[in-house]
C-alpha atoms as an extended CHARMM CRD file, in Angstrom:
* protein
*
       199  EXT
         1         1  MET       CA            -24.9580000000      109.3110000000      169.0150000000  PROA      1               0.0000000000
         2         2  LYS       CA            -28.1900000000      107.3000000000      169.2620000000  PROA      2               0.0000000000
         3         3  LEU       CA            -27.9600000000      103.6320000000      168.3490000000  PROA      3               0.0000000000
         4         4  VAL       CA            -30.9330000000      101.2930000000      167.9770000000  PROA      4               0.0000000000
         5         5  LEU       CA            -30.3380000000       97.5850000000      168.6470000000  PROA      5               0.0000000000
         6         6  ALA       CA            -32.3480000000       95.7510000000      165.9910000000  PROA      6               0.0000000000
         7         7  THR       CA            -33.0720000000       92.6290000000      168.0400000000  PROA      7               0.0000000000
         8         8  ARG       CA            -35.6930000000       91.3950000000      170.4940000000  PROA      8               0.0000000000
         9         9  ASN       CA            -33.3640000000       88.8000000000      172.0360000000  PROA      9               0.0000000000
        10        10  PRO       CA            -32.7640000000       89.8510000000      175.6790000000  PROA      10              0.0000000000
        11        11  GLY       CA            -29.5430000000       87.8200000000      175.8730000000  PROA      11              0.0000000000
        12        12  LYS       CA            -28.0690000000       89.6060000000      172.8650000000  PROA      12              0.0000000000
        13        13  ILE       CA            -29.1840000000       93.0250000000      174.1710000000  PROA      13              0.0000000000
        14        14  ARG       CA            -27.5240000000       92.3090000000      177.5390000000  PROA      14              0.0000000000
        15        15  GLU       CA            -24.2300000000       91.2620000000      175.8990000000  PROA      15              0.0000000000
        16        16  ILE       CA            -24.1540000000       94.2020000000      173.4690000000  PROA      16              0.0000000000
        17        17  LYS       CA            -24.9030000000       96.7580000000      176.2080000000  PROA      17              0.0000000000
        18        18  ALA       CA            -22.1200000000       95.3210000000      178.3920000000  PROA      18              0.0000000000
        19        19  LEU       CA            -19.5780000000       95.6060000000      175.5830000000  PROA      19              0.0000000000
        20        20  LEU       CA            -20.5910000000       99.1830000000      174.6760000000  PROA      20              0.0000000000
        21        21  LYS       CA            -20.5380000000      100.4070000000      178.2880000000  PROA      21              0.0000000000
        22        22  GLY       CA            -18.5750000000      103.6220000000      178.7310000000  PROA      22              0.0000000000
        23        23  LEU       CA            -18.9000000000      104.8010000000      175.1360000000  PROA      23              0.0000000000
        24        24  PRO       CA            -20.7290000000      108.0780000000      174.3720000000  PROA      24              0.0000000000
        25        25  VAL       CA            -23.6210000000      106.2150000000      172.7940000000  PROA      25              0.0000000000
        26        26  GLU       CA            -27.2890000000      106.2950000000      173.7960000000  PROA      26              0.0000000000
        27        27  ILE       CA            -28.5940000000      102.7620000000      173.2690000000  PROA      27              0.0000000000
        28        28  LEU       CA            -32.2300000000      102.2500000000      172.3120000000  PROA      28              0.0000000000
        29        29  THR       CA            -33.9910000000       98.9240000000      171.9000000000  PROA      29              0.0000000000
        30        30  LEU       CA            -37.1260000000       98.0050000000      169.9960000000  PROA      30              0.0000000000
        31        31  GLU       CA            -38.9650000000       98.2470000000      173.3260000000  PROA      31              0.0000000000
        32        32  ASP       CA            -38.2760000000      102.0090000000      173.2040000000  PROA      32              0.0000000000
        33        33  LEU       CA            -39.8380000000      102.2210000000      169.7430000000  PROA      33              0.0000000000
        34        34  PRO       CA            -43.3030000000      100.6500000000      169.8900000000  PROA      34              0.0000000000
        35        35  GLY       CA            -44.7990000000       99.6860000000      166.5670000000  PROA      35              0.0000000000
        36        36  LEU       CA            -41.4280000000       99.0310000000      164.9460000000  PROA      36              0.0000000000
        37        37  SER       CA            -41.1820000000       95.4970000000      163.5630000000  PROA      37              0.0000000000
        38        38  LEU       CA            -38.2530000000       93.5600000000      162.1590000000  PROA      38              0.0000000000
        39        39  PRO       CA            -38.3140000000       92.0770000000      158.6520000000  PROA      39              0.0000000000
        40        40  PRO       CA            -38.3240000000       88.2600000000      158.2700000000  PROA      40              0.0000000000
        41        41  GLU       CA            -34.8980000000       86.6150000000      158.4050000000  PROA      41              0.0000000000
        42        42  ASP       CA            -35.0880000000       85.0660000000      154.9470000000  PROA      42              0.0000000000
        43        43  GLY       CA            -31.5280000000       85.7620000000      153.7790000000  PROA      43              0.0000000000
        44        44  LYS       CA            -29.2090000000       82.9180000000      152.8160000000  PROA      44              0.0000000000
        45        45  THR       CA            -26.3260000000       84.0420000000      155.0720000000  PROA      45              0.0000000000
        46        46  PHE       CA            -25.8050000000       85.5840000000      158.4930000000  PROA      46              0.0000000000
        47        47  ARG       CA            -24.5300000000       88.7390000000      156.7340000000  PROA      47              0.0000000000
        48        48  GLU       CA            -27.6660000000       89.0970000000      154.5910000000  PROA      48              0.0000000000
        49        49  ASN       CA            -29.9690000000       88.7160000000      157.5930000000  PROA      49              0.0000000000
        50        50  ALA       CA            -27.9910000000       91.1330000000      159.7780000000  PROA      50              0.0000000000
        51        51  LEU       CA            -27.9110000000       93.8010000000      157.0550000000  PROA      51              0.0000000000
        52        52  LYS       CA            -31.6040000000       93.3730000000      156.2970000000  PROA      52              0.0000000000
        53        53  LYS       CA            -32.6140000000       93.9960000000      159.9290000000  PROA      53              0.0000000000
        54        54  ALA       CA            -30.2490000000       96.9450000000      160.4450000000  PROA      54              0.0000000000
        55        55  ARG       CA            -31.2980000000       98.6140000000      157.1670000000  PROA      55              0.0000000000
        56        56  ALA       CA            -34.9990000000       98.2880000000      158.0080000000  PROA      56              0.0000000000
        57        57  VAL       CA            -34.5550000000       99.8310000000      161.4670000000  PROA      57              0.0000000000
        58        58  ALA       CA            -32.2700000000      102.6380000000      160.2450000000  PROA      58              0.0000000000
        59        59  ARG       CA            -34.7710000000      103.4690000000      157.4950000000  PROA      59              0.0000000000
        60        60  ALA       CA            -37.7450000000      103.4370000000      159.8880000000  PROA      60              0.0000000000
        61        61  THR       CA            -36.0960000000      105.5270000000      162.6320000000  PROA      61              0.0000000000
        62        62  GLY       CA            -33.5900000000      107.7650000000      160.8510000000  PROA      62              0.0000000000
        63        63  LEU       CA            -31.0390000000      106.6170000000      163.4470000000  PROA      63              0.0000000000
        64        64  TRP       CA            -27.9550000000      104.4050000000      163.4520000000  PROA      64              0.0000000000
        65        65  ALA       CA            -28.9970000000      100.7460000000      163.7390000000  PROA      65              0.0000000000
        66        66  LEU       CA            -26.9930000000       97.7460000000      164.8950000000  PROA      66              0.0000000000
        67        67  SER       CA            -28.0650000000       94.1810000000      164.2030000000  PROA      67              0.0000000000
        68        68  ASP       CA            -26.4700000000       90.8270000000      164.6720000000  PROA      68              0.0000000000
        69        69  ASP       CA            -27.1850000000       87.5340000000      163.0390000000  PROA      69              0.0000000000
        70        70  SER       CA            -25.4360000000       84.5840000000      164.5040000000  PROA      70              0.0000000000
        71        71  GLY       CA            -25.7260000000       80.8780000000      164.9440000000  PROA      71              0.0000000000
        72        72  LEU       CA            -24.1530000000       77.5070000000      165.3360000000  PROA      72              0.0000000000
        73        73  GLU       CA            -22.4730000000       75.5120000000      162.5600000000  PROA      73              0.0000000000
        74        74  VAL       CA            -21.8500000000       71.8150000000      163.2660000000  PROA      74              0.0000000000
        75        75  ASP       CA            -19.3730000000       70.0770000000      160.9570000000  PROA      75              0.0000000000
        76        76  HSD       CA            -21.0440000000       66.6430000000      161.2220000000  PROA      76              0.0000000000
        77        77  LEU       CA            -24.3410000000       68.2490000000      160.1620000000  PROA      77              0.0000000000
        78        78  ARG       CA            -22.6770000000       70.0370000000      157.2090000000  PROA      78              0.0000000000
        79        79  GLY       CA            -23.0290000000       73.4410000000      158.7920000000  PROA      79              0.0000000000
        80        80  ARG       CA            -26.5140000000       73.0440000000      160.2350000000  PROA      80              0.0000000000
        81        81  PRO       CA            -28.3460000000       74.5750000000      162.0510000000  PROA      81              0.0000000000
        82        82  GLY       CA            -26.6100000000       77.6880000000      160.6410000000  PROA      82              0.0000000000
        83        83  ILE       CA            -28.9800000000       80.5530000000      159.8640000000  PROA      83              0.0000000000
        84        84  TYR       CA            -31.8560000000       78.4630000000      161.2790000000  PROA      84              0.0000000000
        85        85  SER       CA            -30.2170000000       78.1640000000      164.7350000000  PROA      85              0.0000000000
        86        86  ALA       CA            -32.9220000000       80.1120000000      166.5950000000  PROA      86              0.0000000000
        87        87  ARG       CA            -35.7460000000       78.0920000000      165.0410000000  PROA      87              0.0000000000
        88        88  TYR       CA            -34.0390000000       74.7540000000      164.4680000000  PROA      88              0.0000000000
        89        89  ALA       CA            -36.8260000000       72.7400000000      166.1140000000  PROA      89              0.0000000000
        90        90  GLY       CA            -39.4900000000       74.8230000000      164.3380000000  PROA      90              0.0000000000
        91        91  GLU       CA            -40.8650000000       78.3680000000      164.3810000000  PROA      91              0.0000000000
        92        92  GLY       CA            -41.1910000000       79.6890000000      167.9320000000  PROA      92              0.0000000000
        93        93  SER       CA            -39.0940000000       76.8590000000      169.3850000000  PROA      93              0.0000000000
        94        94  THR       CA            -37.3950000000       77.3780000000      172.7470000000  PROA      94              0.0000000000
        95        95  ASP       CA            -33.6740000000       77.0560000000      173.4510000000  PROA      95              0.0000000000
        96        96  GLU       CA            -34.3800000000       73.7590000000      175.2150000000  PROA      96              0.0000000000
        97        97  GLU       CA            -36.2580000000       72.3630000000      172.1880000000  PROA      97              0.0000000000
        98        98  ASN       CA            -33.4590000000       73.3970000000      169.8160000000  PROA      98              0.0000000000
        99        99  ASN       CA            -30.8450000000       71.8500000000      172.1030000000  PROA      99              0.0000000000
       100       100  ARG       CA            -32.8500000000       68.6290000000      172.3290000000  PROA      100             0.0000000000
       101       101  LYS       CA            -33.1040000000       68.3710000000      168.5400000000  PROA      101             0.0000000000
       102       102  LEU       CA            -29.3580000000       68.9480000000      168.1600000000  PROA      102             0.0000000000
       103       103  LEU       CA            -28.5510000000       66.2260000000      170.7040000000  PROA      103             0.0000000000
       104       104  GLU       CA            -30.9100000000       63.7890000000      168.9480000000  PROA      104             0.0000000000
       105       105  GLU       CA            -29.2090000000       64.4570000000      165.6050000000  PROA      105             0.0000000000
       106       106  LEU       CA            -25.7680000000       63.8780000000      167.1280000000  PROA      106             0.0000000000
       107       107  GLU       CA            -26.7080000000       60.8010000000      169.1710000000  PROA      107             0.0000000000
       108       108  GLY       CA            -23.9370000000       58.2150000000      168.9140000000  PROA      108             0.0000000000
       109       109  VAL       CA            -21.5780000000       60.5670000000      167.0460000000  PROA      109             0.0000000000
       110       110  PRO       CA            -18.0560000000       60.2480000000      168.5410000000  PROA      110             0.0000000000
       111       111  TRP       CA            -16.4240000000       63.1880000000      170.3330000000  PROA      111             0.0000000000
       112       112  ASP       CA            -13.8810000000       63.9210000000      167.5960000000  PROA      112             0.0000000000
       113       113  GLU       CA            -16.6880000000       64.3380000000      165.0470000000  PROA      113             0.0000000000
       114       114  ARG       CA            -18.6870000000       66.8510000000      167.1100000000  PROA      114             0.0000000000
       115       115  LYS       CA            -16.6700000000       69.9440000000      166.1630000000  PROA      115             0.0000000000
       116       116  ALA       CA            -18.6680000000       73.1310000000      165.7630000000  PROA      116             0.0000000000
       117       117  ARG       CA            -18.3580000000       76.8870000000      165.7090000000  PROA      117             0.0000000000
       118       118  TYR       CA            -20.4320000000       79.8460000000      166.6620000000  PROA      118             0.0000000000
       119       119  ARG       CA            -20.4230000000       82.4950000000      163.9270000000  PROA      119             0.0000000000
       120       120  CYS       CA            -21.6100000000       86.0990000000      164.2260000000  PROA      120             0.0000000000
       121       121  VAL       CA            -22.0150000000       88.9890000000      161.8170000000  PROA      121             0.0000000000
       122       122  ILE       CA            -22.6970000000       92.4660000000      163.2280000000  PROA      122             0.0000000000
       123       123  ALA       CA            -24.2190000000       94.9340000000      160.7680000000  PROA      123             0.0000000000
       124       124  LEU       CA            -24.2230000000       98.6730000000      161.3380000000  PROA      124             0.0000000000
       125       125  VAL       CA            -26.2680000000      100.9900000000      159.1220000000  PROA      125             0.0000000000
       126       126  ASP       CA            -26.1750000000      104.7770000000      159.3990000000  PROA      126             0.0000000000
       127       127  PRO       CA            -29.0960000000      107.1780000000      158.7620000000  PROA      127             0.0000000000
       128       128  LYS       CA            -27.9040000000      107.6540000000      155.1600000000  PROA      128             0.0000000000
       129       129  GLY       CA            -28.0810000000      103.9140000000      154.4960000000  PROA      129             0.0000000000
       130       130  ARG       CA            -24.3270000000      103.2460000000      154.4810000000  PROA      130             0.0000000000
       131       131  SER       CA            -23.5070000000       99.8440000000      155.9170000000  PROA      131             0.0000000000
       132       132  PHE       CA            -20.5590000000       98.2720000000      157.7340000000  PROA      132             0.0000000000
       133       133  THR       CA            -20.1130000000       94.6780000000      158.8990000000  PROA      133             0.0000000000
       134       134  PHE       CA            -17.9380000000       93.0180000000      161.5380000000  PROA      134             0.0000000000
       135       135  GLU       CA            -17.4780000000       89.2500000000      161.9750000000  PROA      135             0.0000000000
       136       136  GLY       CA            -16.3820000000       86.8660000000      164.7020000000  PROA      136             0.0000000000
       137       137  GLU       CA            -16.3010000000       83.1360000000      165.3330000000  PROA      137             0.0000000000
       138       138  CYS       CA            -15.5720000000       80.7720000000      168.2020000000  PROA      138             0.0000000000
       139       139  GLU       CA            -14.5730000000       77.1050000000      167.8420000000  PROA      139             0.0000000000
       140       140  GLY       CA            -15.8330000000       74.3600000000      170.1210000000  PROA      140             0.0000000000
       141       141  VAL       CA            -17.3140000000       70.8690000000      170.4110000000  PROA      141             0.0000000000
       142       142  ILE       CA            -20.9430000000       69.8490000000      170.9880000000  PROA      142             0.0000000000
       143       143  ALA       CA            -21.1950000000       68.1680000000      174.4010000000  PROA      143             0.0000000000
       144       144  GLU       CA            -23.3100000000       65.0470000000      174.9290000000  PROA      144             0.0000000000
       145       145  SER       CA            -25.4630000000       66.7240000000      177.5960000000  PROA      145             0.0000000000
       146       146  PRO       CA            -26.1330000000       70.3220000000      178.6810000000  PROA      146             0.0000000000
       147       147  LYS       CA            -24.1040000000       71.9330000000      181.4670000000  PROA      147             0.0000000000
       148       148  GLY       CA            -24.2720000000       75.3700000000      183.0550000000  PROA      148             0.0000000000
       149       149  ARG       CA            -26.9870000000       77.9320000000      183.6890000000  PROA      149             0.0000000000
       150       150  GLY       CA            -25.5030000000       81.0160000000      182.0360000000  PROA      150             0.0000000000
       151       151  GLY       CA            -25.7680000000       82.3220000000      178.5040000000  PROA      151             0.0000000000
       152       152  PHE       CA            -28.5620000000       81.3670000000      176.1260000000  PROA      152             0.0000000000
       153       153  GLY       CA            -29.1720000000       79.4390000000      172.9240000000  PROA      153             0.0000000000
       154       154  TYR       CA            -26.8120000000       76.4780000000      172.5180000000  PROA      154             0.0000000000
       155       155  ASP       CA            -24.3910000000       77.6820000000      175.2330000000  PROA      155             0.0000000000
       156       156  PRO       CA            -25.0820000000       74.7010000000      177.5850000000  PROA      156             0.0000000000
       157       157  LEU       CA            -23.9450000000       72.3180000000      174.7990000000  PROA      157             0.0000000000
       158       158  PHE       CA            -21.0960000000       74.3860000000      173.3460000000  PROA      158             0.0000000000
       159       159  PHE       CA            -17.9940000000       72.9460000000      175.0240000000  PROA      159             0.0000000000
       160       160  LEU       CA            -14.6940000000       74.8460000000      174.9290000000  PROA      160             0.0000000000
       161       161  PRO       CA            -11.8270000000       72.3090000000      175.2200000000  PROA      161             0.0000000000
       162       162  GLU       CA             -9.2640000000       74.9600000000      176.2290000000  PROA      162             0.0000000000
       163       163  LYS       CA            -11.5030000000       76.0350000000      179.1310000000  PROA      163             0.0000000000
       164       164  GLY       CA            -12.8160000000       72.5770000000      180.0660000000  PROA      164             0.0000000000
       165       165  LYS       CA            -16.2900000000       74.1510000000      180.3060000000  PROA      165             0.0000000000
       166       166  THR       CA            -19.3490000000       74.8640000000      178.2270000000  PROA      166             0.0000000000
       167       167  MET       CA            -20.1230000000       78.4480000000      177.2400000000  PROA      167             0.0000000000
       168       168  ALA       CA            -22.9970000000       78.3750000000      179.7660000000  PROA      168             0.0000000000
       169       169  GLU       CA            -20.5410000000       77.6630000000      182.6130000000  PROA      169             0.0000000000
       170       170  LEU       CA            -18.4890000000       80.8090000000      181.9810000000  PROA      170             0.0000000000
       171       171  GLU       CA            -18.8990000000       84.1130000000      183.7990000000  PROA      171             0.0000000000
       172       172  PRO       CA            -20.4340000000       86.7640000000      181.4790000000  PROA      172             0.0000000000
       173       173  GLU       CA            -17.1780000000       88.7720000000      181.3010000000  PROA      173             0.0000000000
       174       174  GLU       CA            -15.1960000000       85.6710000000      180.3130000000  PROA      174             0.0000000000
       175       175  LYS       CA            -17.7970000000       84.6770000000      177.7340000000  PROA      175             0.0000000000
       176       176  ASN       CA            -17.7220000000       88.1590000000      176.1730000000  PROA      176             0.0000000000
       177       177  ARG       CA            -13.9240000000       87.9390000000      175.8910000000  PROA      177             0.0000000000
       178       178  ILE       CA            -13.9260000000       84.7870000000      173.7780000000  PROA      178             0.0000000000
       179       179  SER       CA            -17.3570000000       84.5570000000      172.1500000000  PROA      179             0.0000000000
       180       180  HSD       CA            -18.1250000000       85.0620000000      168.4710000000  PROA      180             0.0000000000
       181       181  ARG       CA            -20.3290000000       88.0450000000      169.3210000000  PROA      181             0.0000000000
       182       182  GLY       CA            -17.7020000000       89.5050000000      171.6370000000  PROA      182             0.0000000000
       183       183  LYS       CA            -15.0820000000       89.3200000000      168.8710000000  PROA      183             0.0000000000
       184       184  ALA       CA            -17.3630000000       90.9400000000      166.2860000000  PROA      184             0.0000000000
       185       185  LEU       CA            -18.4700000000       93.6330000000      168.7360000000  PROA      185             0.0000000000
       186       186  ARG       CA            -14.8900000000       94.4860000000      169.7030000000  PROA      186             0.0000000000
       187       187  GLN       CA            -14.1490000000       95.1280000000      166.0270000000  PROA      187             0.0000000000
       188       188  PHE       CA            -17.2090000000       97.3870000000      165.9310000000  PROA      188             0.0000000000
       189       189  VAL       CA            -16.1280000000       99.2070000000      169.1190000000  PROA      189             0.0000000000
       190       190  LEU       CA            -12.6540000000       99.8960000000      167.6420000000  PROA      190             0.0000000000
       191       191  TRP       CA            -14.2950000000      101.2340000000      164.4870000000  PROA      191             0.0000000000
       192       192  LEU       CA            -16.7430000000      103.3340000000      166.5130000000  PROA      192             0.0000000000
       193       193  LYS       CA            -13.9790000000      104.8820000000      168.6660000000  PROA      193             0.0000000000
       194       194  GLU       CA            -12.1730000000      105.9880000000      165.5080000000  PROA      194             0.0000000000
       195       195  TYR       CA            -15.4180000000      107.2850000000      164.0060000000  PROA      195             0.0000000000
       196       196  LEU       CA            -16.2360000000      109.3320000000      167.1260000000  PROA      196             0.0000000000
       197       197  LYS       CA            -12.8110000000      111.0230000000      166.9580000000  PROA      197             0.0000000000
       198       198  ARG       CA            -13.6260000000      112.5130000000      163.5700000000  PROA      198             0.0000000000
       199       199  PRO       CA            -14.4120000000      116.2380000000      163.4480000000  PROA      199             0.0000000000
């Protein structure tokens, strides 16, 4: 089975490949398919955006396509940055710029009002256009300053009280066990194992 990952985010590609290791799946990325572009993420939900990307890639390649749309929802900010997480500080903004904007918006907000969650929707579309989605979330608190060098995105600010660490301080294997993307991908892997058993 050939599976195209409909993302250009190297961090996401690394995490997805690690979780699919050992399965009889040949993983392709957009780098393997020059000239293939992703549609704009103009949906109103993570699910809409994930499905839109996976459908476009499946249609263009005639292969299975897997896409994820994920982001950070902060309660104090009424769910922002949400679907705009990757471009919170503006189009083309870096992780550092997005983190800086988030910290500025939460300046002076007490610890017990900094609750947040990472949310992820994985969309899988087959060559016939049939779609399947898998969801995961991870609860945490937004720290007052970044810590850790691992991960990407808001990981240096996403503090996990039960671990006493930010997501960026975790080893990759530990992060994959508890992260929103890890949870959604494990659901997908269970589904895929059952699918591959079919005659």
